[in-house]
C-alpha positions in Angstrom: -45.5 -2.6 28.6 -48.1 0.1 30.0 -50.6 -1.6 31.9 -53.4 0.5 30.6 -52.5 -0.9 27.1 -51.8 -4.5 28.4 -54.6 -5.2 30.7 -57.8 -4.7 28.7 -56.0 -6.9 26.4 -55.5 -9.7 28.9 -59.0 -9.4 30.0 -60.3 -9.7 26.6 -58.3 -12.7 25.7 -59.5 -14.5 28.7 -62.9 -15.1 27.3 -63.2 -18.4 25.3 -65.3 -17.1 22.7 -65.2 -19.7 20.3 -68.0 -19.2 17.6 -68.2 -22.8 16.1 -68.8 -24.7 19.4 -72.2 -24.4 20.9 -70.7 -25.2 24.1 -69.2 -21.8 24.5 -72.2 -19.8 23.2 -72.3 -18.2 26.7 -68.7 -16.9 26.5 -69.1 -15.5 23.2 -72.3 -13.5 24.4 -70.2 -12.5 27.5 -67.2 -11.2 25.6 -69.6 -9.3 23.3 -71.4 -7.6 26.5 -67.6 -6.9 27.8 -67.0 -5.3 24.6 -69.8 -3.0 24.4 -69.2 -2.0 28.0 -65.7 -1.2 27.2 -66.8 0.9 24.2 -69.5 2.7 26.4 -66.7 3.7 28.8 -64.6 5.4 26.1 -67.7 7.6 25.3 -68.8 6.1 22.6 -72.4 5.2 21.7 -72.4 1.4 21.7 -75.0 -1.4 21.2 -75.1 -5.0 20.7 -77.4 -6.3 17.7 -78.8 -9.9 17.7 -77.8 -11.6 14.1 -79.6 -14.8 14.6 -76.2 -16.4 15.7 -73.6 -14.6 17.4 -74.1 -11.0 17.8 -72.6 -8.0 16.3 -71.2 -5.3 18.4 -71.4 -1.7 16.8 -70.0 1.5 18.4 -69.7 5.2 17.0 -69.0 8.5 18.2 -71.1 11.5 17.5 -71.2 12.3 13.7 -70.8 15.5 12.6 -71.6 16.7 8.8 -68.9 17.4 6.6 -66.3 14.7 8.2 -65.4 11.5 6.7 -66.7 8.4 7.8 -64.3 5.3 9.0 -65.7 2.1 9.8 -62.9 -0.3 11.5 -63.8 -3.7 11.5 -62.7 -6.9 13.3 -64.1 -10.0 15.1 -64.0 -11.0 18.7 -64.7 -14.7 17.8 -61.9 -17.3 18.1 -60.9 -20.4 16.5 -61.1 -23.8 19.2 -57.8 -24.3 20.6 -57.5 -27.7 20.1 -55.3 -29.6 20.3 -55.1 -28.4 23.8 -52.2 -30.5 24.8 -49.7 -28.9 22.2 -50.0 -25.5 24.1 -47.1 -24.5 26.2 -49.7 -22.9 28.7 -53.5 -23.0 28.7 -54.6 -21.2 25.5 -57.1 -19.0 27.6 -54.6 -17.8 30.1 -52.6 -15.0 28.2 -48.6 -15.7 28.9 -46.2 -12.7 28.5 -42.8 -14.0 27.3 -39.7 -12.3 25.8 -42.0 -9.5 24.5 -44.5 -12.0 23.2 -48.2 -12.2 24.2 -49.4 -16.0 23.7 -53.3 -16.6 23.8 -55.8 -17.9 21.5 -57.0 -14.9 19.7 -53.8 -12.9 20.7 -53.3 -12.2 16.9 -56.6 -13.4 15.2 -58.0 -11.0 15.6 -58.7 -9.7 19.4 -54.8 -8.2 19.7 -55.3 -6.5 16.4 -58.9 -5.1 16.9 -57.8 -3.8 20.4 -55.2 -1.8 19.3 -57.4 0.0 17.0 -59.6 0.3 20.2 -57.2 1.8 22.9 -56.0 4.2 20.0 -59.3 5.6 19.7 -59.4 5.9 23.3 -56.5 7.7 23.7 -57.5 10.2 21.2 -60.4 10.8 23.0 -58.9 11.1 26.4 -56.4 13.6 25.1 -58.7 15.5 22.4 -62.1 14.9 23.5 -62.8 13.9 19.9 -61.9 12.4 16.9 -61.0 13.9 13.4 -63.3 11.6 11.5 -66.8 10.1 11.8 -66.1 6.4 13.2 -67.8 3.5 13.3 -66.4 0.2 15.1 -68.3 -3.1 13.6 -67.1 -6.0 15.6 -68.7 -9.3 14.8 -68.5 -12.8 16.5 -68.8 -15.4 13.7 -65.7 -14.6 11.5 -64.3 -17.5 12.2 -67.3 -19.5 10.8 -67.8 -17.9 7.8 -69.7 -14.5 8.6 -73.1 -16.3 7.9 -75.3 -13.5 9.5 -73.0 -10.6 8.3 -74.3 -10.3 4.7 -77.8 -10.0 6.0 -77.1 -7.4 8.8 -75.0 -5.0 6.5 -78.3 -5.1 3.9 -80.3 -4.2 7.2 -77.9 -1.6 8.6 -76.5 -0.1 5.2 -77.8 3.5 5.5 -76.7 3.7 9.3 -73.1 2.6 8.3 -72.4 4.2 4.7 -68.4 4.7 5.2 -66.2 6.5 3.1 -63.6 3.7 3.6 -63.0 1.1 5.9 -59.9 -0.2 7.8 -59.3 -4.1 8.9 -56.3 -5.0 10.6 -56.6 -9.3 10.2 -53.9 -9.8 8.0 -50.2 -9.6 8.9 -47.0 -7.7 8.7 -44.6 -8.6 5.5 -42.0 -9.7 7.8 -40.7 -8.6 11.8 -40.5 -4.8 11.9 -41.8 -4.8 8.1 -45.4 -3.0 8.1 -47.6 -3.9 5.1 -50.5 -2.8 3.0 -52.0 -5.9 1.7 -53.8 -4.6 -1.7 -54.7 -8.4 -2.7 -56.0 -11.6 -1.2 -56.9 -15.0 -2.7 -60.2 -16.4 -3.4 -61.5 -19.6 -2.3 -63.7 -22.7 -3.8 -64.1 -25.9 -2.0 -65.5 -29.2 -2.9 -65.5 -32.8 -1.4 -65.4 -35.8 -3.9 -66.8 -39.3 -2.7 -66.2 -42.7 -4.8 -68.7 -45.1 -4.2 -68.3 -48.8 -5.2 -70.9 -50.7 -3.0 -73.2 -51.4 0.1 -70.6 -52.1 2.4 -66.7 -52.7 3.0 -65.9 -56.1 1.7 -63.1 -59.0 2.7 -59.8 -58.2 0.7 -59.0 -61.7 0.6 -62.7 -62.9 -0.6 -62.7 -60.1 -3.2 -59.6 -58.8 -3.6 -58.9 -58.3 -7.1 -62.1 -58.9 -8.0 -64.3 -55.6 -7.6 -62.6 -51.8 -7.5 -61.1 -50.2 -4.6 -62.1 -46.7 -4.3 -59.3 -46.0 -1.8 -56.7 -47.0 -5.2 -59.3 -45.3 -7.7 -59.2 -42.0 -5.7 -55.3 -42.0 -5.3 -54.8 -42.3 -9.2 -57.6 -39.6 -9.5 -56.3 -37.0 -6.8 -52.7 -37.7 -8.4 -54.1 -36.7 -11.6 -55.2 -33.4 -10.8 -51.3 -31.9 -11.1 -48.5 -32.5 -13.8 -45.0 -33.4 -13.0 -44.3 -29.5 -12.8 -47.0 -29.2 -10.3 -49.2 -27.3 -12.8 -52.9 -28.1 -12.4 -54.0 -30.2 -15.3 -57.7 -29.2 -15.0 -58.6 -27.7 -18.6 -59.0 -24.0 -18.6 -57.8 -23.6 -15.0 -55.4 -20.5 -15.8 -57.6 -18.9 -18.6 -58.7 -15.9 -16.3 -55.5 -15.8 -14.1 -54.5 -12.0 -14.3 -50.4 -12.0 -15.0 -48.3 -10.3 -12.5 -47.4 -6.7 -12.9 -43.6 -6.2 -13.4 -43.7 -3.5 -10.2 -45.0 -6.6 -8.4 -42.3 -8.9 -9.1 -39.7 -6.3 -8.5 -41.1 -5.1 -5.0 -41.6 -8.5 -3.8 -38.1 -9.7 -4.9 -36.7 -6.8 -2.5 -38.6 -8.1 0.4 -36.4 -9.5 3.4 -37.7 -13.0 2.6 -35.5 -16.0 1.9 -36.4 -19.5 1.1 -34.5 -20.7 4.3 -36.7 -18.5 6.4 -39.9 -19.6 4.7 -38.8 -23.1 5.3 -38.4 -22.5 8.8 -41.6 -20.6 9.5 -43.4 -23.5 7.9 -41.3 -26.1 9.5 -40.6 -28.1 6.4 -37.6 -29.5 4.9 -38.3 -28.0 1.3 -40.4 -25.7 -0.8 -42.5 -26.9 -3.1 -44.9 -25.7 -5.8 -45.6 -24.7 -9.5 -42.3 -24.3 -11.7 -41.2 -20.8 -13.0 -42.4 -18.9 -9.8 -40.8 -17.8 -6.7 -42.2 -19.1 -3.4 -44.0 -15.5 -2.6 -45.1 -15.7 -6.3 -46.6 -19.0 -6.0 -48.3 -18.0 -2.8 -49.7 -14.7 -3.4 -50.4 -14.5 -7.5 -50.8 -18.0 -8.6 -53.9 -20.2 -8.2 -53.5 -23.7 -6.4 -55.5 -26.8 -5.9 -54.9 -28.6 -2.8 -56.1 -31.7 -1.4 -56.8 -30.6 2.5 -57.8 -34.3 3.5 -58.3 -37.6 1.9 -59.4 -41.3 3.4 -61.4 -43.9 3.4 -61.6 -47.6 4.7 -60.0 -48.4 7.9 -58.6 -46.0 10.1 -57.5 -47.4 13.5 -54.5 -49.5 14.8 -53.0 -52.4 13.1 -54.4 -54.2 10.1 -58.1 -54.6 9.0 -58.3 -56.6 6.0 -60.8 -54.6 4.0 -61.6 -52.9 0.7 -63.6 -50.0 1.5 -67.1 -49.3 0.0 -66.2 -45.4 -0.5 -63.2 -42.9 -0.3 -63.1 -39.3 0.0 -61.0 -36.2 -0.7 -61.5 -32.7 0.5 -60.3 -30.0 -2.1 -60.0 -26.7 -2.1 -58.7 -23.9 -4.6 -57.1 -20.7 -4.0 -58.2 -18.2 -6.6 -56.5 -15.0 -7.9 -58.1 -12.3 -10.1 -59.6 -12.9 -12.4 -60.6 -16.1 -11.4 -64.4 -16.7 -9.9 -65.6 -19.7 -7.5 -68.2 -20.5 -10.2 -66.0 -20.6 -13.0 -63.4 -22.9 -11.2 -65.7 -25.4 -9.6 -67.4 -25.7 -12.9 -64.0 -26.9 -14.6 -62.9 -29.0 -11.7 -66.2 -30.9 -11.7 -66.3 -31.2 -15.4 -63.1 -32.7 -15.4 -63.4 -35.2 -12.4 -66.7 -36.4 -14.0 -64.5 -37.0 -17.3 -61.7 -38.6 -15.6 -63.4 -40.7 -12.9 -63.1 -44.4 -13.1 -66.2 -45.8 -14.6 -66.0 -48.9 -12.0 -67.1 -46.3 -9.3 -69.8 -43.8 -8.8 -68.5 -40.2 -8.2 -70.1 -38.0 -5.6 -69.2 -34.3 -5.8 -70.3 -31.9 -2.8 -69.8 -28.1 -3.0 -68.2 -26.3 -0.2 -68.0 -22.7 0.9 -66.0 -20.4 -1.3 -65.6 -16.6 -1.9 -64.4 -14.1 -4.4 -60.8 -12.5 -4.9 -59.9 -9.1 -3.4 -57.9 -6.4 -5.0 -57.4 -2.6 -4.3 -55.4 0.0 -5.7 -52.6 0.5 -3.4 -52.2 4.3 -5.1 -55.8 5.3 -4.4 -55.8 8.3 -2.1 -56.7 6.5 1.1 -54.1 3.6 0.3 -51.4 6.6 0.0 -53.0 8.1 3.1 -52.5 4.7 5.0 -48.7 4.4 3.5 -48.1 7.8 5.2 -49.4 6.9 8.6 -47.3 3.5 8.3 -44.3 5.6 7.7 -45.2 8.0 10.5 -45.1 5.1 12.7 -42.6 2.6 11.6 -40.1 4.9 9.9 -40.1 3.1 7.0 -42.4 2.5 4.0 -45.0 0.1 3.9 -44.6 -3.0 2.0 -47.1 -3.6 -1.0 -47.9 -7.4 -0.6 -50.7 -9.4 -1.4 -51.6 -12.7 0.6 -52.2 -16.2 0.1 -55.2 -16.5 2.3 -59.0 -15.5 1.7 -61.3 -13.4 3.7 -64.5 -13.5 1.8 -66.4 -11.0 3.4 -64.2 -8.2 2.1 -66.0 -8.6 -1.3 -69.3 -8.5 0.7 -68.4 -5.2 2.4 -67.6 -3.5 -0.8 -70.5 -4.8 -2.6 -73.2 -3.6 0.3 -71.5 -0.4 1.5 -69.7 0.6 -1.7 -66.6 1.6 0.1 -63.1 0.7 -0.3 -60.9 -1.4 2.0 -57.5 -0.9 3.9 -55.7 -4.1 5.2 -53.1 -3.2 7.5 -52.1 -6.0 9.6 -49.9 -6.3 12.7 -49.2 -9.7 13.2 -46.0 -11.5 12.3 -46.0 -14.3 9.5 -44.8 -16.6 12.4 -48.0 -15.8 14.9 -49.5 -19.2 14.4 -53.1 -18.2 14.3 -55.3 -21.4 14.7 -52.6 -23.2 15.9 -51.3 -24.0 19.5 -49.1 -21.5 20.9 -50.8 -18.5 18.9 -49.1 -15.0 19.5 -48.7 -11.4 19.2 -45.6 -9.4 19.3 -46.3 -6.7 22.1 -44.1 -4.0 19.9 -46.6 -4.6 17.1 -49.2 -3.8 19.5 -48.0 -0.7 20.9 -47.2 0.4 17.3 -50.6 -0.7 16.3 -52.2 1.8 19.0 -50.0 4.4 17.3 -51.1 3.4 13.9 -54.7 3.9 14.6 -54.2 7.6 15.7 -51.9 8.4 12.7 -54.1 6.6 10.4 -57.5 8.5 11.4 -55.6 11.9 11.0 -54.5 11.0 7.3 -58.1 9.9 6.4 -59.7 12.7 7.8 -58.3 14.6 4.6 
């Protein structure tokens, strides 16, 4: 690969810009400064904006009347590298092997946003100007839920005001198969705790005489799904928007097999709600998952205790037209009704986010699809995604613009996991996509 493309990304990836750990705060700040200087060298007006947490980096060209304004969003913060021992090579020392770049942040999101940055740089170098009024907004807190972004957007809404927002923080539909993601699931999280007493008790002295929160929690958790793995919470599916026929037909043509999905997930079998394909379950059906469960002794060997409490962490992935408020209320009411009276139930609300849907046939979405075809020589797959990006609805509500999700990462990129990776062919295509996309969006 041309060093002019690869070297900036390698330099970007060497910053351990882990937003969740205060020990890396200096590295996060240094990464923001590096990004600001990179934009300035390209000829853009760039600035670092404090937020009360990690800063936002803004960059823009000279805005001219009569041109459309495109905002490109990304993030320069990354997930922690733990467990570091499972990485083949150090996570912040990028390694290229077989056309694949391995490093923390390579797919999520430094590689994807750098493709846009270099696409703009190439256009400026060759033509001296862009076909649109452009704004880059690159934040440093996406991996911790963007706690200061909403206030930042409110404060700067008049200075931003795009006609359309472009985000590459999703994925390809498969190797070599570009995608326009037009919907993502929402999220509702909570933690439940069952309390029985003031301390752990000797299981010989008190076993069979007092309630065991771990046992009762296991029963409660098991009752949240029926034998066909449908969620048993009353009214859980009431607001679910049915799949359209065109969606079922389009997804059925994607080159995604059950064997391939099992290999990607490294599991022996697929599992889930009866009556739906794996992609339909992951993209268009809501779920209730147990993300963590515990209580009592967790160390080596045996300790004969009855734990004083037990806990489970729950998240629900939501689909149009469910809302986090609606689903939390229904799950909470059901848990309160089925909780065994021998223990006290505590429910702690967690973070959440609304579902996101855009029209894949809008003028901007069609422009994006033309750009995809120009770069890859094939139509973009129209897909939903099972994950959640809560800030999308914040962008739409405050800035009033539609959003184009054009991911460049392969499904097996191991984002958030050891050996996170980014296919360099996708990276190069992303640079070309930026150039074609801005031309198409200029109208």
